[in-house]
N, CA, C and O atoms as a CHARMM CRD file, in Angstrom:
* protein
*
  280
    1    1 MET  N      5.21300-157.43800  83.20000 PROA 1      0.00000
    2    1 MET  CA     6.33600-158.49200  82.89200 PROA 1      0.00000
    3    1 MET  C      5.69000-159.56800  82.24800 PROA 1      0.00000
    4    1 MET  O      4.54000-159.88400  82.55400 PROA 1      0.00000
    5    2 LEU  N      6.41000-160.21900  81.28800 PROA 2      0.00000
    6    2 LEU  CA     6.07900-161.34000  80.49100 PROA 2      0.00000
    7    2 LEU  C      7.00500-162.43700  80.72000 PROA 2      0.00000
    8    2 LEU  O      8.21700-162.23700  80.64300 PROA 2      0.00000
    9    3 LEU  N      6.47900-163.69100  81.02300 PROA 3      0.00000
   10    3 LEU  CA     7.35500-164.82500  81.16000 PROA 3      0.00000
   11    3 LEU  C      6.91600-165.79800  80.14600 PROA 3      0.00000
   12    3 LEU  O      5.74200-166.16200  80.07200 PROA 3      0.00000
   13    4 LEU  N      7.92700-166.26100  79.29400 PROA 4      0.00000
   14    4 LEU  CA     7.61900-167.23800  78.24100 PROA 4      0.00000
   15    4 LEU  C      8.51400-168.44900  78.74400 PROA 4      0.00000
   16    4 LEU  O      9.71000-168.23900  78.94200 PROA 4      0.00000
   17    5 ASP  N      7.98600-169.68300  78.95300 PROA 5      0.00000
   18    5 ASP  CA     8.73600-170.66700  79.46200 PROA 5      0.00000
   19    5 ASP  C      8.99400-171.70500  78.31200 PROA 5      0.00000
   20    5 ASP  O      8.07000-172.45900  78.00800 PROA 5      0.00000
   21    6 ASP  N     10.14300-171.78600  77.68700 PROA 6      0.00000
   22    6 ASP  CA    10.46300-172.67400  76.43600 PROA 6      0.00000
   23    6 ASP  C      9.67100-172.52900  75.37700 PROA 6      0.00000
   24    6 ASP  O      9.50700-173.51500  74.65800 PROA 6      0.00000
   25    7 VAL  N      9.12300-171.49200  75.10500 PROA 7      0.00000
   26    7 VAL  CA     8.14300-171.36200  73.94700 PROA 7      0.00000
   27    7 VAL  C      8.58300-171.51500  72.65800 PROA 7      0.00000
   28    7 VAL  O      7.85100-172.00600  71.79900 PROA 7      0.00000
   29    8 PHE  N      9.97900-171.05400  72.37300 PROA 8      0.00000
   30    8 PHE  CA    10.58000-171.14700  71.05000 PROA 8      0.00000
   31    8 PHE  C     10.81100-172.57200  70.50400 PROA 8      0.00000
   32    8 PHE  O     10.82900-172.79700  69.29400 PROA 8      0.00000
   33    9 SER  N     10.97400-173.45600  71.37400 PROA 9      0.00000
   34    9 SER  CA    11.06900-174.86400  70.95300 PROA 9      0.00000
   35    9 SER  C      9.93800-175.52200  70.30900 PROA 9      0.00000
   36    9 SER  O     10.07100-176.54600  69.63900 PROA 9      0.00000
   37   10 GLU  N      8.70900-174.87400  70.53000 PROA 10     0.00000
   38   10 GLU  CA     7.43100-175.30100  70.08100 PROA 10     0.00000
   39   10 GLU  C      7.12600-174.53500  68.75900 PROA 10     0.00000
   40   10 GLU  O      6.14400-174.89000  68.10700 PROA 10     0.00000
   41   11 LEU  N      7.78400-173.66400  68.38800 PROA 11     0.00000
   42   11 LEU  CA     7.44200-172.77300  67.23200 PROA 11     0.00000
   43   11 LEU  C      8.36200-172.97200  66.02200 PROA 11     0.00000
   44   11 LEU  O      9.54900-173.25900  66.17400 PROA 11     0.00000
   45   12 ASP  N      7.79500-172.81700  64.81900 PROA 12     0.00000
   46   12 ASP  CA     8.56600-172.79900  63.57900 PROA 12     0.00000
   47   12 ASP  C      9.26400-171.38500  63.34400 PROA 12     0.00000
   48   12 ASP  O      8.81700-170.39000  63.91500 PROA 12     0.00000
   49   13 PRO  N     10.27900-171.31600  62.56100 PROA 13     0.00000
   50   13 PRO  CA    10.99000-170.02100  62.40000 PROA 13     0.00000
   51   13 PRO  C     10.18400-168.82700  62.11600 PROA 13     0.00000
   52   13 PRO  O     10.55700-167.76700  62.61800 PROA 13     0.00000
   53   14 GLU  N      9.11100-168.84800  61.36800 PROA 14     0.00000
   54   14 GLU  CA     8.27300-167.88300  60.97900 PROA 14     0.00000
   55   14 GLU  C      7.57900-167.28800  62.34700 PROA 14     0.00000
   56   14 GLU  O      7.61400-166.09500  62.65000 PROA 14     0.00000
   57   15 ARG  N      6.96300-168.28400  63.09600 PROA 15     0.00000
   58   15 ARG  CA     6.21300-167.97600  64.23800 PROA 15     0.00000
   59   15 ARG  C      7.20000-167.44200  65.28700 PROA 15     0.00000
   60   15 ARG  O      6.76200-166.60300  66.07300 PROA 15     0.00000
   61   16 ARG  N      8.39000-167.80200  65.38400 PROA 16     0.00000
   62   16 ARG  CA     9.42600-167.25000  66.28600 PROA 16     0.00000
   63   16 ARG  C      9.65400-165.94900  65.97900 PROA 16     0.00000
   64   16 ARG  O      9.72200-165.11300  66.88000 PROA 16     0.00000
   65   17 SER  N      9.80100-165.60600  64.64500 PROA 17     0.00000
   66   17 SER  CA    10.20200-164.10700  64.29500 PROA 17     0.00000
   67   17 SER  C      8.96100-163.21300  64.67400 PROA 17     0.00000
   68   17 SER  O      9.09700-162.08100  65.13900 PROA 17     0.00000
   69   18 HSD  N      7.69700-163.82700  64.43300 PROA 18     0.00000
   70   18 HSD  CA     6.41700-162.93100  64.75800 PROA 18     0.00000
   71   18 HSD  C      6.51000-162.71600  66.23000 PROA 18     0.00000
   72   18 HSD  O      6.35600-161.56000  66.62500 PROA 18     0.00000
   73   19 LEU  N      6.73400-163.63700  67.08000 PROA 19     0.00000
   74   19 LEU  CA     6.66700-163.46800  68.40300 PROA 19     0.00000
   75   19 LEU  C      7.73300-162.55000  68.91700 PROA 19     0.00000
   76   19 LEU  O      7.46700-161.84900  69.89300 PROA 19     0.00000
   77   20 VAL  N      8.92000-162.48500  68.35100 PROA 20     0.00000
   78   20 VAL  CA    10.02600-161.63600  68.76500 PROA 20     0.00000
   79   20 VAL  C      9.57300-160.17400  68.44200 PROA 20     0.00000
   80   20 VAL  O      9.74900-159.30500  69.29600 PROA 20     0.00000
   81   21 ARG  N      9.00500-159.87500  67.26000 PROA 21     0.00000
   82   21 ARG  CA     8.56000-158.65300  66.79100 PROA 21     0.00000
   83   21 ARG  C      7.53100-158.18300  67.84900 PROA 21     0.00000
   84   21 ARG  O      7.48500-156.97500  68.08200 PROA 21     0.00000
   85   22 ARG  N      6.74700-158.97900  68.47700 PROA 22     0.00000
   86   22 ARG  CA     5.70600-158.69400  69.35500 PROA 22     0.00000
   87   22 ARG  C      6.22000-158.37100  70.60700 PROA 22     0.00000
   88   22 ARG  O      5.68800-157.45900  71.24000 PROA 22     0.00000
   89   23 ILE  N      7.27100-159.04000  71.11200 PROA 23     0.00000
   90   23 ILE  CA     7.73400-158.77500  72.47300 PROA 23     0.00000
   91   23 ILE  C      8.88800-157.79800  72.60800 PROA 23     0.00000
   92   23 ILE  O      9.16600-157.31100  73.70400 PROA 23     0.00000
   93   24 ALA  N      9.59800-157.49200  71.43900 PROA 24     0.00000
   94   24 ALA  CA    10.92700-156.80100  71.39900 PROA 24     0.00000
   95   24 ALA  C     10.87200-155.48100  72.07400 PROA 24     0.00000
   96   24 ALA  O     11.90900-155.01500  72.54400 PROA 24     0.00000
   97   25 ASP  N      9.71800-154.82300  72.16300 PROA 25     0.00000
   98   25 ASP  CA     9.53300-153.48200  72.67400 PROA 25     0.00000
   99   25 ASP  C      8.94500-153.43800  74.14500 PROA 25     0.00000
  100   25 ASP  O      8.78000-152.37700  74.74700 PROA 25     0.00000
  101   26 LEU  N      8.66800-154.58100  74.62500 PROA 26     0.00000
  102   26 LEU  CA     8.16700-154.75000  76.04500 PROA 26     0.00000
  103   26 LEU  C      9.19700-154.22800  76.95000 PROA 26     0.00000
  104   26 LEU  O     10.38600-154.37100  76.66700 PROA 26     0.00000
  105   27 PRO  N      8.80500-153.61200  78.05400 PROA 27     0.00000
  106   27 PRO  CA     9.90800-153.20500  79.08000 PROA 27     0.00000
  107   27 PRO  C     10.57400-154.35500  79.77400 PROA 27     0.00000
  108   27 PRO  O     11.72900-154.22100  80.17800 PROA 27     0.00000
  109   28 GLN  N      9.91800-155.47400  79.93700 PROA 28     0.00000
  110   28 GLN  CA    10.35600-156.62000  80.66900 PROA 28     0.00000
  111   28 GLN  C      9.83100-157.91500  80.24800 PROA 28     0.00000
  112   28 GLN  O      8.64700-158.21600  80.40400 PROA 28     0.00000
  113   29 ALA  N     10.64400-158.63600  79.75000 PROA 29     0.00000
  114   29 ALA  CA    10.11300-160.09300  79.21600 PROA 29     0.00000
  115   29 ALA  C     11.29300-161.07600  79.61900 PROA 29     0.00000
  116   29 ALA  O     12.47600-160.78300  79.44800 PROA 29     0.00000
  117   30 PHE  N     10.87400-162.21700  80.14800 PROA 30     0.00000
  118   30 PHE  CA    11.75200-163.27600  80.45000 PROA 30     0.00000
  119   30 PHE  C     11.46800-164.53000  79.53400 PROA 30     0.00000
  120   30 PHE  O     10.32400-164.97000  79.43000 PROA 30     0.00000
  121   31 VAL  N     12.42100-165.03100  78.94600 PROA 31     0.00000
  122   31 VAL  CA    12.25200-166.27300  78.12900 PROA 31     0.00000
  123   31 VAL  C     13.20200-167.35400  78.49700 PROA 31     0.00000
  124   31 VAL  O     14.41600-167.18000  78.39200 PROA 31     0.00000
  125   32 THR  N     12.64000-168.55800  78.96100 PROA 32     0.00000
  126   32 THR  CA    13.55500-169.58600  79.27100 PROA 32     0.00000
  127   32 THR  C     13.60000-170.48100  78.21100 PROA 32     0.00000
  128   32 THR  O     12.60800-170.65600  77.50300 PROA 32     0.00000
  129   33 THR  N     14.85200-171.18200  77.99400 PROA 33     0.00000
  130   33 THR  CA    15.06200-172.22100  77.12800 PROA 33     0.00000
  131   33 THR  C     16.01100-173.32700  77.51900 PROA 33     0.00000
  132   33 THR  O     16.96100-173.03300  78.24400 PROA 33     0.00000
  133   34 THR  N     15.86700-174.43000  77.15700 PROA 34     0.00000
  134   34 THR  CA    16.98000-175.28600  77.46800 PROA 34     0.00000
  135   34 THR  C     18.25500-175.31400  76.58000 PROA 34     0.00000
  136   34 THR  O     19.28200-175.91300  76.90300 PROA 34     0.00000
  137   35 THR  N     18.10800-174.67500  75.53400 PROA 35     0.00000
  138   35 THR  CA    19.33600-174.53300  74.62900 PROA 35     0.00000
  139   35 THR  C     19.20400-173.09400  73.86500 PROA 35     0.00000
  140   35 THR  O     18.11300-172.77000  73.39600 PROA 35     0.00000
  141   36 LEU  N     20.21100-172.33900  73.76600 PROA 36     0.00000
  142   36 LEU  CA    20.21900-171.05000  73.04900 PROA 36     0.00000
  143   36 LEU  C     19.97500-171.16600  71.58900 PROA 36     0.00000
  144   36 LEU  O     19.63600-170.20700  70.89700 PROA 36     0.00000
  145   37 ASP  N     20.16000-172.37600  71.14200 PROA 37     0.00000
  146   37 ASP  CA    19.84100-172.63200  69.65500 PROA 37     0.00000
  147   37 ASP  C     18.31500-172.46600  69.28300 PROA 37     0.00000
  148   37 ASP  O     17.89700-172.09900  68.18400 PROA 37     0.00000
  149   38 ASP  N     17.55700-172.79700  70.38200 PROA 38     0.00000
  150   38 ASP  CA    15.91400-172.60700  70.22500 PROA 38     0.00000
  151   38 ASP  C     15.64000-171.19400  70.10500 PROA 38     0.00000
  152   38 ASP  O     14.57200-170.90500  69.56600 PROA 38     0.00000
  153   39 LEU  N     16.48600-170.13200  70.54900 PROA 39     0.00000
  154   39 LEU  CA    15.96400-168.79600  70.56500 PROA 39     0.00000
  155   39 LEU  C     16.13100-168.22100  69.16600 PROA 39     0.00000
  156   39 LEU  O     17.08900-168.55500  68.47000 PROA 39     0.00000
  157   40 ASP  N     15.23000-167.37900  68.75900 PROA 40     0.00000
  158   40 ASP  CA    15.33100-166.65500  67.54300 PROA 40     0.00000
  159   40 ASP  C     16.48900-165.80600  67.42800 PROA 40     0.00000
  160   40 ASP  O     16.74400-165.12100  68.41800 PROA 40     0.00000
  161   41 PRO  N     17.28200-165.70400  66.37100 PROA 41     0.00000
  162   41 PRO  CA    18.48000-164.92600  66.31000 PROA 41     0.00000
  163   41 PRO  C     18.29600-163.45100  66.50000 PROA 41     0.00000
  164   41 PRO  O     19.22600-162.75700  66.91300 PROA 41     0.00000
  165   42 GLU  N     17.08200-162.93800  66.20000 PROA 42     0.00000
  166   42 GLU  CA    16.80000-161.53800  66.43600 PROA 42     0.00000
  167   42 GLU  C     16.62000-161.36200  67.90000 PROA 42     0.00000
  168   42 GLU  O     17.08400-160.34000  68.40500 PROA 42     0.00000
  169   43 LEU  N     15.98000-162.26300  68.67400 PROA 43     0.00000
  170   43 LEU  CA    15.93400-162.05300  70.08600 PROA 43     0.00000
  171   43 LEU  C     17.25100-162.05800  70.86700 PROA 43     0.00000
  172   43 LEU  O     17.45300-161.38200  71.87500 PROA 43     0.00000
  173   44 ARG  N     18.22600-162.99000  70.22600 PROA 44     0.00000
  174   44 ARG  CA    19.47000-163.22300  71.03500 PROA 44     0.00000
  175   44 ARG  C     20.24300-161.97200  70.65700 PROA 44     0.00000
  176   44 ARG  O     21.14900-161.66400  71.43300 PROA 44     0.00000
  177   45 ALA  N     20.03800-161.19100  69.58800 PROA 45     0.00000
  178   45 ALA  CA    20.85100-159.90100  69.28600 PROA 45     0.00000
  179   45 ALA  C     20.44700-158.84600  70.33600 PROA 45     0.00000
  180   45 ALA  O     21.24800-157.98800  70.70800 PROA 45     0.00000
  181   46 ILE  N     19.26800-158.92300  70.77500 PROA 46     0.00000
  182   46 ILE  CA    18.86600-157.71000  71.78400 PROA 46     0.00000
  183   46 ILE  C     18.72700-158.23900  73.15900 PROA 46     0.00000
  184   46 ILE  O     18.50700-157.40700  74.04000 PROA 46     0.00000
  185   47 ALA  N     18.81500-159.45400  73.47800 PROA 47     0.00000
  186   47 ALA  CA    18.68700-159.97500  74.81500 PROA 47     0.00000
  187   47 ALA  C     19.87600-159.96800  75.61000 PROA 47     0.00000
  188   47 ALA  O     20.98200-159.88400  75.07600 PROA 47     0.00000
  189   48 THR  N     19.71100-160.06100  76.98400 PROA 48     0.00000
  190   48 THR  CA    20.74000-160.40900  77.83000 PROA 48     0.00000
  191   48 THR  C     20.59100-161.78200  78.36700 PROA 48     0.00000
  192   48 THR  O     19.60600-162.10500  79.03200 PROA 48     0.00000
  193   49 ALA  N     21.56600-162.59700  78.08200 PROA 49     0.00000
  194   49 ALA  CA    21.46200-163.97100  78.38100 PROA 49     0.00000
  195   49 ALA  C     22.09600-164.32500  79.90400 PROA 49     0.00000
  196   49 ALA  O     23.12300-163.81600  80.35400 PROA 49     0.00000
  197   50 TRP  N     21.29200-165.26400  80.55600 PROA 50     0.00000
  198   50 TRP  CA    21.72300-165.64200  81.88100 PROA 50     0.00000
  199   50 TRP  C     21.50600-167.11100  81.80200 PROA 50     0.00000
  200   50 TRP  O     20.57000-167.63000  81.19300 PROA 50     0.00000
  201   51 GLU  N     22.57400-167.84400  82.55800 PROA 51     0.00000
  202   51 GLU  CA    22.49000-169.37200  82.68500 PROA 51     0.00000
  203   51 GLU  C     22.32100-169.66700  84.10400 PROA 51     0.00000
  204   51 GLU  O     23.02000-169.16100  84.98200 PROA 51     0.00000
  205   52 VAL  N     21.37400-170.49900  84.30700 PROA 52     0.00000
  206   52 VAL  CA    21.16200-171.08400  85.63500 PROA 52     0.00000
  207   52 VAL  C     22.11100-172.37900  85.72000 PROA 52     0.00000
  208   52 VAL  O     21.97700-173.33300  84.95400 PROA 52     0.00000
  209   53 ARG  N     23.07000-172.31600  86.71500 PROA 53     0.00000
  210   53 ARG  CA    23.98200-173.49700  86.99300 PROA 53     0.00000
  211   53 ARG  C     23.91600-173.99200  88.37100 PROA 53     0.00000
  212   53 ARG  O     23.60000-173.22700  89.28300 PROA 53     0.00000
  213   54 PRO  N     24.20100-175.25500  88.58100 PROA 54     0.00000
  214   54 PRO  CA    24.37200-175.64900  89.98400 PROA 54     0.00000
  215   54 PRO  C     25.47800-175.05700  90.80900 PROA 54     0.00000
  216   54 PRO  O     26.59900-174.87600  90.33500 PROA 54     0.00000
  217   55 GLY  N     25.15600-174.75500  92.05100 PROA 55     0.00000
  218   55 GLY  CA    26.19900-174.30000  92.79300 PROA 55     0.00000
  219   55 GLY  C     26.30200-175.04000  94.23900 PROA 55     0.00000
  220   55 GLY  O     25.53900-175.95800  94.53800 PROA 55     0.00000
  221   56 PRO  N     27.14900-174.63400  94.96000 PROA 56     0.00000
  222   56 PRO  CA    27.25700-175.39600  96.28500 PROA 56     0.00000
  223   56 PRO  C     26.20900-175.37300  97.17100 PROA 56     0.00000
  224   56 PRO  O     25.91300-176.33700  97.87800 PROA 56     0.00000
  225   57 ALA  N     25.49700-174.07600  97.16800 PROA 57     0.00000
  226   57 ALA  CA    24.37600-173.90500  98.19000 PROA 57     0.00000
  227   57 ALA  C     22.93700-173.82900  97.22700 PROA 57     0.00000
  228   57 ALA  O     21.93400-173.27800  97.67900 PROA 57     0.00000
  229   58 GLY  N     22.95600-174.40900  95.93400 PROA 58     0.00000
  230   58 GLY  CA    21.78600-174.26000  95.23200 PROA 58     0.00000
  231   58 GLY  C     22.11300-173.69200  93.80300 PROA 58     0.00000
  232   58 GLY  O     23.25800-173.58300  93.36300 PROA 58     0.00000
  233   59 ALA  N     21.09000-173.38300  93.20900 PROA 59     0.00000
  234   59 ALA  CA    21.36500-172.93400  91.68400 PROA 59     0.00000
  235   59 ALA  C     21.79900-171.41100  91.88600 PROA 59     0.00000
  236   59 ALA  O     21.46900-170.71700  92.84700 PROA 59     0.00000
  237   60 VAL  N     22.58400-171.02100  90.83200 PROA 60     0.00000
  238   60 VAL  CA    23.23500-169.81000  90.73400 PROA 60     0.00000
  239   60 VAL  C     23.18700-169.26400  89.24900 PROA 60     0.00000
  240   60 VAL  O     23.17200-170.04500  88.29700 PROA 60     0.00000
  241   61 LEU  N     23.16500-167.96500  89.10000 PROA 61     0.00000
  242   61 LEU  CA    23.07100-167.48400  87.81500 PROA 61     0.00000
  243   61 LEU  C     24.52600-167.07500  87.39600 PROA 61     0.00000
  244   61 LEU  O     25.30700-166.41100  88.07600 PROA 61     0.00000
  245   62 ALA  N     24.74000-167.59200  86.15900 PROA 62     0.00000
  246   62 ALA  CA    26.17200-167.18500  85.51500 PROA 62     0.00000
  247   62 ALA  C     26.05300-165.83900  84.83500 PROA 62     0.00000
  248   62 ALA  O     25.00100-165.49800  84.29300 PROA 62     0.00000
  249   63 ALA  N     27.08600-165.10600  84.86100 PROA 63     0.00000
  250   63 ALA  CA    27.00600-163.84100  84.26500 PROA 63     0.00000
  251   63 ALA  C     26.80500-163.92200  82.78000 PROA 63     0.00000
  252   63 ALA  O     27.17000-164.90100  82.12900 PROA 63     0.00000
  253   64 ALA  N     26.19700-162.83600  82.24100 PROA 64     0.00000
  254   64 ALA  CA    25.77100-162.65900  80.92400 PROA 64     0.00000
  255   64 ALA  C     26.92500-163.06800  80.00000 PROA 64     0.00000
  256   64 ALA  O     26.71800-163.80400  79.03600 PROA 64     0.00000
  257   65 ASP  N     28.20100-162.56500  80.31300 PROA 65     0.00000
  258   65 ASP  CA    29.42300-162.81700  79.33700 PROA 65     0.00000
  259   65 ASP  C     29.88300-164.21500  79.53800 PROA 65     0.00000
  260   65 ASP  O     30.68000-164.65100  78.70800 PROA 65     0.00000
  261   66 ALA  N     29.49700-164.99700  80.52800 PROA 66     0.00000
  262   66 ALA  CA    29.92500-166.36100  80.71300 PROA 66     0.00000
  263   66 ALA  C     29.24200-167.27000  79.99700 PROA 66     0.00000
  264   66 ALA  O     29.72800-168.38200  79.78900 PROA 66     0.00000
  265   67 VAL  N     27.89300-166.87300  79.48000 PROA 67     0.00000
  266   67 VAL  CA    27.13400-167.82100  78.69700 PROA 67     0.00000
  267   67 VAL  C     27.61000-167.99200  77.31800 PROA 67     0.00000
  268   67 VAL  O     27.67300-167.02600  76.55800 PROA 67     0.00000
  269   68 SER  N     27.97900-169.29100  76.92700 PROA 68     0.00000
  270   68 SER  CA    28.61900-169.44300  75.59100 PROA 68     0.00000
  271   68 SER  C     27.54300-169.13300  74.49500 PROA 68     0.00000
  272   68 SER  O     26.36400-169.44500  74.66000 PROA 68     0.00000
  273   69 ARG  N     27.97400-168.54100  73.43600 PROA 69     0.00000
  274   69 ARG  CA    27.05700-168.24900  72.32900 PROA 69     0.00000
  275   69 ARG  C     27.93700-168.73900  71.07700 PROA 69     0.00000
  276   69 ARG  O     29.13100-168.48200  70.92500 PROA 69     0.00000
  277   70 PRO  N     27.08900-169.53100  70.16200 PROA 70     0.00000
  278   70 PRO  CA    27.85800-169.82100  68.95500 PROA 70     0.00000
  279   70 PRO  C     28.03200-168.66500  67.98900 PROA 70     0.00000
  280   70 PRO  O     28.66700-168.82200  66.94600 PROA 70     0.00000
C-alpha cells in the first residue's frame, strides 16, 4: 500500500504526470488532497474519489458519486 499525502500540490504538471505513470498500476494507492484541482487529470480518470466530511459523530466518508468533479 502506498499513501501520498497532498503530494500533487507540490509538483509541476510534468512531475505530476510522471508520478501518475509510476503509481497507476499499483494494487493499492491512497492520495490525499485538499482540492481535486491539484490532482493530475490522468489520475482522476482512473481513481475512485472519496471526500471526508464532518458528521454528527465525527468524520464520515462521502460516497464516490457524491464528490463534485468539474
